[in-house]
N, C-alpha and C positions, 0 to 999 in steps of 0.2 A: 473833905469830898474825897467819896472813894471814886475811881478813876473807873470811868467805860471800858471793860476786857474786849482785846482783839478778839476776832472768831477765834483765831491759834489756840487761845486760852481760853475758850470755852462762850464767849462775846457773840453777840451778833452780827455776821458779817454784815460791813458798811451797805453793799450790793446783793439784793435779794437773787442776781441773774449774771451769768458772767461778762465783764465787763473784756471786749476784745483790741485784742492791738491795734486794731487797724477797722473799719465801714467804709469801704468806697461811696465816697456820692456820686449815683448812676440819675442819666436822666429816665423822666417818665417814657414809657414806649412811646405816648399820644408827640412825644415830643419828634422821636424817630421811627416814626410808622413812614413818613414821607418818603424818607430814605430810606427803608426797608425796602418798600415797596417796588422802591427804581430800579434798587439791587436787584430783586428778586425778578421784577419784571423786565428787565434789559439780560440779564444773566453774565453780567461783568462782577463779579464774585470777588475779582481778584483787581489788579493794573488800570483801575477806571478812577473816574475825575473824584470821586474821595478823597482818595489817595493823591491826588495832584492836591489838592484843595489845601487837604492837611498837612503839605510838607509846603506850601505855597505861606499857609498861615503861621504854621511854626518860623519860618524863615525869617517871618515881620517881625512875629512877636520876637526873636531874638536879636535880630538887625545883623543876621549872618544872608552874607548867597544864595547859601545852600543849605538847607535841609531834606534829607535823604529818610524815607522810611524804610525800617527792615522790623524783621520779624520778633527782634528783639535786643535788648541792650547790649548781652552777650556777642551774639552773632555781629552788630554791629561794629563793635571792638576785636572781632579776627579780622574783619573783613580792612580797618581801617588799620590795621599792621601790616596785613598782606598789602593792600596797594600802596601803602609807606616804600612800602619793600625792605622793610624792616630787616636784619638779623643782628645776631650776636645775643646780648643780652639787652633786658629793660627793664629800667628800676620800679620800682610801685611799693606801697606801706603792704605790710602784711596785715595790720589792726583794716581788713576788710572784709568785703565778702570773698567770698571763692573765685567767682566770674571771673574777675582781673587777670589772676592768676592763668585761670584756663585757657582765657582766650588770645593769653600769651602763649603757653603749649603747644596750641592746636597752630599755630601763626612760625612752631620751630623758632620761638626765643626764648633766652632760659630768665628768668625772673630773679631778681637780684634783691632782694629787703631790705629797706631803711624804713629811721624810726620814726613816728609820729611828733609831733609835736601833743604836749598832755594836758592843754588848756585847753586847745582846739581841737583835738584830735584828726589831723590833719595832717601830710606831710612836710617832715620840716627841710625848710630847702638845704640846711648844715650837713645833716645827716645822707642826704642824697651825694651833695658834694664828695665827700669822705669813700663812698662806693663805688664810684665812677673807676670805668677802666681802659684801654684802649678797644675793648670789643664792646661798650656801652652804644646804643646807637636812639634811645630813648628813655623820656619820664613819664609815667603812666599815672596821675595825680587822682586822686577824689577829693569832691564834695561831701566830707562824710558826715549823714543825716540830712544833707542838703547842707552845712556849714557852707561857705566857698574855701576853696584852700586859697592859699598864698602865691596866689601866680605870677605878682610881679617877680616875689624872691623865686619863682622856680623859672620863668622867663630868663631871669639874669642867670642862672647856670645853665640856663642850653644856651643861651650866645656864646656864653665863654667856652664852652667845650662844644660846641655845633653840634646839639642833640633836637629830637623831634621832643613837642611837645604836648601827652596827648590828657584829656581831662576824662576819665570815671564820671560822668556828671549823672551815675544811676540815681541819685536823690536828688538831681539838681534844678527839678522843674520846679519853677515860682525861685527859685535863688536870683540875690541880684547882688554884684560884684560893684564897689565902688559906684554904686547907682545905674547900673543897668545890667540888664539879664545877663546869666553864667550861660553863656555856651560860642560869644566871637573870638574868645580867646585862646590862643597854641595853635597846634596844628591842626585840630578837630577836637569837640567834643560830645561824648555818646550818654544818649538820655534812655532812659528803664521809665514805659509806660506802663506797668506792671498795674493791678488792683492798690497793690499798695501803697502805690507814689501819690501825687498831687495830680497829675497829668495822666489820664484812664486811657488804655484804648483796646483794654484787655487783655491783652500782653504787646507786646510791641516795643520798638525802638526808633531812635533818631538821631544821624549822624550831621550834626551840625559843623561849618566848616566854612571857611573863604576860598576853599583849594577848587577851583576851576577844576584842574587834573583829577585831585583826588578825589571831587563828588563822583567826575561822569565813571572811574573805577568801582569806586560803592556800587554806584548804579548798577554798571556792568555787574560786579561779582554779586550781588543780590540774585543776578539769572543767571547762575553756574560761570557767570566770565563769558556769558554770549552775550555778543552787542546786536544780534538778531538775525546773523546771519547764519547761523546752527554752527558756528565755528568757533572755539571757546577760546578765548586769547589769554586765558590763565584758567586756573583751579578753584571757579567761585563756591557759592552754597546756592541753595533755597533760603532765600530768607527776604523773600516778597511782603507785606504788609494785605493783608486781606481788604476788603472795601468795607467790611464790618467795621472792623476797629478802625480803620480811617474814620468813619462815618461818627463813630464813640468819639473819636480824639477830637474830632470838630467840637461835639455839645461840650467834653470836659476843657476843652480849652478856652472857651468862652466862661468858664469859671473857673481859672489857674487862679486872676489874682486875688479876687475872694477868697479862696482858699488858701493863700499864701498869708493875709494880709488876716485871716480869721485864728490859722496858726498859732501866727507871732502874738495876737491877742491873750491866748487862750496859754500859752507861754508864761507870757509875762505875770497871768495868776498862779501858777505854779510857783516861776520865781520870785514870786511875791513873800506866801507862804511856807514853802519847802525851806524856802534860805535862812528862813528864821531857825529852822532846826539845824544843831551840828554835825557834822560829818557827810554834810549833801555838797556835790562842786555841780557846779554848768558847764556846759562847753563854753567857750569863751569867742565873740563873735569881733571881728573886728569891724573898727568904727568905717562907716561909709556900707557898710557889707549888710546882707541881708540873708538871712536863716529861710532855708523851705519849713523845716522843723518836720520833714518827714515822719519825723520822731520826737523825741524828745528824752536824747539821754542823760541819763544823771551816774555821778563817782558817790560811789559811798564809803566812808574813813572809819573801820570799824570801833578807830580805839575813841572816837569821838562821839560816833551815831549810836553805837553798843551792839551794832548786830551786824555781820558779812553781809554782802551782797547776797549771796546765794542764800542768808536765814532769811534779808527782807523779802526775799524772791517766796521761799514760802510762805508767808505770812501774808502778803498779800495775794496768793495763791486762793488762802482759808477769805479772804474778805473776797473773793470771785472777780480779783482785779488781773489779766493777764500783764506777763511780764516776759523778757527776752533778754539772755545775757548775749551783746553783741558784743565782740566777736568772737566765743571761747569756742574751742582751741583758736587764736590766730592762722594767718593759712600757713606762715613758716612752720607751723606744729601739724600739718594736718597732713593724713596721710601718702595724700599726691606729691604732697610739695617739700616734704620732708630732705629728699637727696636732692635739694636745688639751694638750701640752707645752707649757709658756709660759717656758723657760729658765730655769725656781725653782733656783737651786744645789741638787742631791744628791748633795752628797760622801758620805756613809756608804754613798747604794747602788752607786753608782760603783763604791766599794770593795769591799764586801761582793761586788756580782757578779764581779771579775773574781779574786776572795780567795778564795770560798768554797767549800768542795768536801763535798758531801753521800758519805757513808760508807755502805756495808749494814747495814742494822739490823730483824731480824724477831725475833718474841713469840717464836720456840724458839731463837732464837740461843744455840748454846752457846756455854758459856767460853773451850772451847778454839778454836773457831772467829775471835771473837773478839778471843784471844790474837795465833794466826795472822794475822788482819789485821795489827794494830802491830806483829807481829815483821816481816812487809814493810815497813811503813813507815820501820822504825827501820830495816831493811837500805840500803832506798833513803838513809833519811839519809844514813848511814853512807859511801854509796857519791859524794853527792852529785857531787863534780868530774868525775869520771868521765864519770857520766851527764849532765850538762851539756855536757859535751866533745863528746861521741855525738851527743845531741841537736843541737848547734852545726853540726855536721859534714854534718847530710842535707840 
């Protein structure tokens, strides 16, 4: 029986229209109309009741004493580093988004890169311990793609060395660590609420913490360091969350659990079908944890799959399936942060940056769409040899 040719070899694309990486779930205008009317009618477009309601609702959802709304995850991390009084060095993964290192440098800290676990994609506590020096003041871990970090392992390291533990929880909304939402562990966890996430405010972030003093300082810091008497206690930022964003966040929060459950169900379909193909790997999630699946990230072993990660991405583009190569280059190889890298080997980071591919994932993706993406990948694998020949001829 003749194989159905993939689009890159002249066949019909699986999808007629582009399948994007992200399709945010947003409320209908009618759901928000009353709130928008109140915002416009009162003239309170910032620092109003919706921000306070959103903060309270987030604190209840995460099970923390304080949830402080800020303008972005990045500004939240900058304020946390500043308000904790961190100095010297902070350890973080290089297999992550650039904002983690950016926030450290802006706060006057030197980023020190440690390697990740290849299976979970998360910071490896043993590699962290290997790069601790007398100048180290904190560890900044990441819930990569929404996979909860090895919190217990990292907490043990911080206790042994007297360090602060901060989590870049940009992908963390909807994720659970040992049955409870990520957010209450460590000194602080900072969430992103941008349109690519499960929980959306348009743009924005949340600083979650049990620390009363830290929460008070971050609240002051988002107001330029001004506590209300127009005398800045320290150099802060304009990091306020507008009322419209908070209102959108309240509506999105009501859908968060459904979004997380749906994504886990959809990823199970991907794993069932793609798991039959050689050379495709998935993130390992620890028993008792729940991944948020901000996106589904797979790894490609060219020797057994038949194509490299980059070749698969090109073939998927012909099928009208978008994809992303996270994180290439990793942070330690980026122009702004190369000067901080001291040549400490990061083999898993380097391997993942050249083998990892993120596929489209939405909170309302249909099973049919998921299966058709799998069909495209399966068709590409079955025709790996002629695809490779065609690409090598270019």
